[in-house]
C-alpha positions, 0 to 999 in steps of 0.5 A: 504234677505241674508242667515245666515252664517252657524254655522260651515263648515266641509271640506273633502278633497278627501274622499275615503270611502262612509260610512265615508262621510255618517256618517260625513254628519249625524254629520253635520245635527246634528250640523247645519254644511255645508259639503264640498266634495272636488273632486275627491271622491272615491265614487258616491254620490248615493253610497248605503254605503253612504246613509246607513251611513247617514240614513234619515238625508241626505235629511236634509244635506246642502252640496257642491261638489267642484273641489279643496281646493282653491274654499273652501279658496275663499268662506270661507277664509284661515284663517277660515280653521282649518286643522286636522292631526296626524302630527300637534303639536297643540291639537284641544282643544287649538283652539278657534273656531268661527261660520263660521269656517271650519274643514278640514280633509284629505282622509282616506289613506294619510291625508292632503297634507304637503304643505297645512299643512305647509301653515298654521301650526298654524291652524293645529290641532291634536287629541291626541291618544296613539302611538299604534293607527296610527290614528282615523277613519275619521268619528270619528275624524271629529265628535270630531272636529265638537262637540268641535266647537259646545260645544264652540259655545253653551257655552252660549245658548245651544238652543233647543233640537233636534226633533226626526227624526227617530227611533234613540235614542235622545241625553241627 
């Protein structure tokens, strides 16, 4: 029996901050998404900051660690990858996400390489923010993209409400 296609793939290209990756991992669990971590990582997977941000969700996370974006492209297809960048022209709300798509985010200090963005400018998305803010925190930006995709997937059937995993507050 073949494994079902994930609802969503979230790709962190060379992430630098463990706490951001942990928080994004937690969002991936909530959304039923696979997290792809593209080396080099700016932290170790046993980093206490990663674990603290992910809380008890990390054990439920489906994640893959790969050596380059080319491995993600081979697995998912370049046309299924949406890149988030402050340099993109197209707002993320104009994208039409489909189950199995991937959302690609660059490292905190420099974002995605220009060559990657230039390869598929039609797949590059931005989150509109005021000019006074250079960018959003990576975990915040990823969550915006993740849950916009989930919103689009779930328009017809929101599915069951999540069960309580810990002492946190359940979503409305």
